[in-house]
N, C-alpha and C positions, 0 to 999 in steps of 0.2 A: 696245701696245694691240691692234694687228693680230695679233700672234702669240698673244695671249691668246684673241682671238675665234676664230682658227684652231684652237687646241687644244680649245676648248669645242665647236666644230663637229665635229671629229674624234671627240671623246669621245661626243658625242650620236649620231654614226653607229654607233660600236661598241656603244653601249647599245641602240640600236634593232635592230641585227643580233642581239644576244643575246636580246632579247624575241621577235623573230620565230622564233628557234630554239626557245624554250620553247613558244611558241604552236603551232609545227609539231608538236612532240612531243605536245601535248595533242590536236591534230587526228588524229594517228596512232592514239592510244588510242581516240578516238571512232570512227575508221574501222574499227578491229578489232572494236569492240563492234557497230557497224552490220553488219559482215560476218557476225559470229556470229549476229545476229538474222535476217539474210537466209537463212543456211544453215538455221536452224530453220524459217523460213517455207517454204523450198523443200521440206524433208522433209515438212512438213504438207500442202503442195500435192500432193506425190506420193502420200501416203497417201489424200488426198481423191480423187485421180484413180482409185486402186484401188477405193475405196468406191463411186464412181459406176459403175465397170465391174461391180462385184458386184451393185449394186442395179438399174441401168438397162440394163446390157449394155455389152460392149466397144465396139461401134460408137458409141453415144451418148457414152461417155466420151472416146474418141479424138477425135471431132468437137468436143467441148466444150473440150478442153485443147490442141488443135493450133493452132499459129500459122498464119497464112495461107500462109506459105512453108515449112511443115513438110516434113520428109523422113522416109520410113520405109524402113529397110533390112531386106530379107527374104532368106532363104536362096534361092539359085539364081534370083534375080530382079534386074532393074535397080532402082535406087532409085525409089521413088514420091515425086514432088515436087509439093508444093502441096496445100492443103486440099481442093480440088475432086477432084484425082486420088486422094487418100486416101479421100474419101467414095465415089468410084466403086469403088475396090478393096474397101472394107469392105462395100459393098452386095452384092457377089458372094458374100459369106460371112456368111450370117445368124448371129447370135450367140445363137440360142435353143437350141442343142444343147450348148453348153459355157459354162462360167463361167471368166473370166480374172481372177485377182487377183494381187497382188504385195506384197512387203514390201521397202521401201527399207532398205538397210544403212547407207548414208552419202551425204553430199552435200558439195559445195563450191561456193563462189560467188566470182567475180572481185571484186577490191577495188572495181571500178567499180560493182558491184551490178547489172550489166546481163545477165550470163550466169552460168549455173551448170550443174551436172550432178548426177544421182542415179544410183545403181546398187543392184542388189539381186537378189532371186530371185523368180521368178514360178511360179504353179501354174495349170494348166488342168484343170478337173474337168468331165468329160463327163456327160451324163445317165445313162450306163451306170455311173457312179461310178468310171470310170477316172481316175487322176491321173497327170499327168506335169508336169515343170517344167524350169526353166532359169534362166539369168541374163539380166539386161537392163541397159542403160545408156540414159539419157535426157538429152539436152542441152536446157536451158531458156533462154528469153530473157524478161526482164521487159518488159512492154509499157508504153505511156504511162499506162495506168490503174494501173500498179504490180501487175498480175497476172502470174503466171508462165504462159507457154505453151510447149509443147515445140516445138523446131525440128528435133530429130532423135531418132528412136526406133529402137532395135535390140535384138535379143535372141538368145540361143543356147540350144538345147535341151541336155538331158543332165544336169540336176542334180535331186536329190530335191526334191519339192514344198516350197514355202516354209513355214516355221513362223511362224504369225501371232503367236506369243508372243515372237519374236525381239526383242531389245532393239535399237531403232534408235540408232545411234551418232551 
């Protein structure tokens, strides 16, 4: 009788392990679907960021989408760290003489859903109708309200202006 009880107990353990594995695979599929949804959400956030820049100005857009601990990397400068320092920097450069817009090409998000990045091309159009562009990369963090805020923003000059009809991947 004791050996029968022992065999049933061992069989129950194996069965529960097998169920856990099947459940784990289902969780992985859900995790991948959640990650894909977050990647799409992050691309939409980056597009909205560009639209705010176009409609209200670069300074307003950067202040709205910056995390409190955000960092901006600029050519020939030390990193600008924190939203207050970014605000001070942007206030030195009024955005009424040029329009900054960008087109994200792609994004990725960590499986945790807490961090992600976007990259793409940007265009600066001056009031004199001069255009120049470059590439950018933005690292994002999801806050407690589930909104994406950038924690690092950087770009490089030297690429033809962005094509707004570019298909976002």
